C-alpha positions as CSV (number, residue, x, y, z in Angstrom):
1,M,26.2,-27.2,73.6
2,S,25.1,-29.0,70.4
3,S,23.4,-25.8,69.2
4,N,26.8,-24.0,69.2
5,W,28.2,-26.8,67.0
6,V,25.3,-26.4,64.6
7,K,25.9,-22.7,64.4
8,V,29.6,-23.2,63.8
9,C,28.9,-25.8,61.1
10,L,26.4,-23.5,59.4
11,F,28.9,-20.7,59.4
12,A,31.7,-22.9,58.0
13,G,29.4,-24.3,55.4
14,G,28.2,-20.8,54.4
15,A,31.8,-19.5,54.1
16,L,32.8,-22.6,52.1
17,F,29.8,-22.2,49.8
18,G,30.5,-18.4,49.4
19,S,34.1,-19.1,48.5
20,A,33.1,-21.7,45.9
21,G,30.4,-19.4,44.6
22,I,32.8,-16.5,44.1
23,K,35.2,-18.8,42.2
24,L,32.3,-20.1,40.2
25,L,31.0,-16.7,39.4
26,S,34.4,-15.4,38.4
27,S,35.2,-18.3,36.1
28,R,35.7,-17.9,32.4
29,D,32.5,-19.8,31.5
30,A,30.5,-17.6,33.9
31,K,32.0,-14.4,32.3
32,K,31.0,-15.8,28.8
33,A,27.5,-16.4,30.1
34,Y,27.3,-12.9,31.5
35,T,28.5,-11.5,28.2
36,H,25.8,-13.4,26.2
37,V,23.1,-12.3,28.7
38,T,24.2,-8.7,28.4
39,A,24.2,-8.9,24.6
40,A,20.7,-10.3,24.7
41,V,19.5,-7.5,27.0
42,L,21.0,-4.9,24.6
43,R,19.2,-6.5,21.7
44,M,16.0,-6.5,23.6
45,R,16.5,-2.8,24.5
46,G,16.9,-2.0,20.8
47,C,13.7,-3.8,20.0
48,V,11.8,-2.1,22.8
49,M,13.0,1.3,21.7
50,D,12.0,0.6,18.1
51,T,8.5,-0.4,19.3
52,A,8.2,2.6,21.6
53,Q,9.2,4.9,18.7
54,T,6.5,3.3,16.4
55,L,3.9,3.6,19.2
56,Q,4.8,7.3,19.7
57,E,4.4,8.0,16.0
58,N,1.1,6.2,15.9
59,C,-0.1,8.2,18.9
60,E,0.8,11.4,17.3
61,D,-1.1,10.4,14.1
62,I,-4.1,9.5,16.2
63,Y,-4.0,12.8,18.1
64,Q,-3.8,14.8,14.8
65,D,-6.7,12.9,13.4
66,A,-8.7,13.5,16.5
67,V,-8.0,17.2,16.4
68,K,-9.1,17.3,12.7
69,I,-12.3,15.4,13.5
70,N,-13.2,17.9,16.3
71,E,-12.5,20.9,14.1
72,E,-14.8,19.4,11.4
73,R,-17.5,18.8,13.9
74,Q,-17.2,22.3,15.3
75,R,-17.4,23.8,11.8
76,G,-20.4,21.5,11.1
77,A,-22.1,22.6,14.3
78,A,-21.5,26.3,13.4
79,Q,-22.9,25.7,9.9
80,V,-26.1,24.1,11.4
81,F,-26.4,27.0,13.8
82,E,-26.0,29.5,11.0
83,D,-28.6,27.6,8.9
84,L,-31.0,27.5,11.8
85,S,-30.7,31.2,12.5
86,Q,-31.3,32.0,8.8
87,D,-34.4,29.8,8.8
88,E,-35.6,31.6,11.9
89,A,-35.0,35.0,10.3
90,Q,-37.0,33.9,7.2
91,A,-39.8,32.5,9.4
92,G,-39.8,35.8,11.3
93,E,-40.1,37.8,8.1
94,A,-42.9,35.6,6.9
95,C,-44.7,36.1,10.2
96,A,-44.3,39.8,9.9
97,Q,-45.6,39.9,6.4
98,A,-48.6,37.6,7.3
99,P,-50.5,40.2,9.3
100,E,-49.9,42.9,6.7
101,A,-51.3,40.6,4.0
102,A,-54.3,39.8,6.2
103,A,-54.9,43.5,6.8
104,G,-54.8,44.1,3.1
105,E,-57.4,41.5,2.4
106,A,-59.9,42.8,5.0
């Protein structure tokens, strides 16, 4: 029987606390606090958006620089390959002329 009274008391206390909470939350001071909190959130949102914009611009710059670096490396590798193939062609010509020169001396 005492457990029933405990349940009734808990229900009544919850209802009383809920009613007081609603009045407290809808008071003028609470509304003022909600307004200040909302204003702070909006200021924070603006700051975050500015930071995100700056970060995005920096990322675009980094990407463009990386593309340029890769293009330069690719051009450099092509130049090295071209230089090597020219050196090989010259070496091949020198080798082809060497037997002719040796045959002329004999």
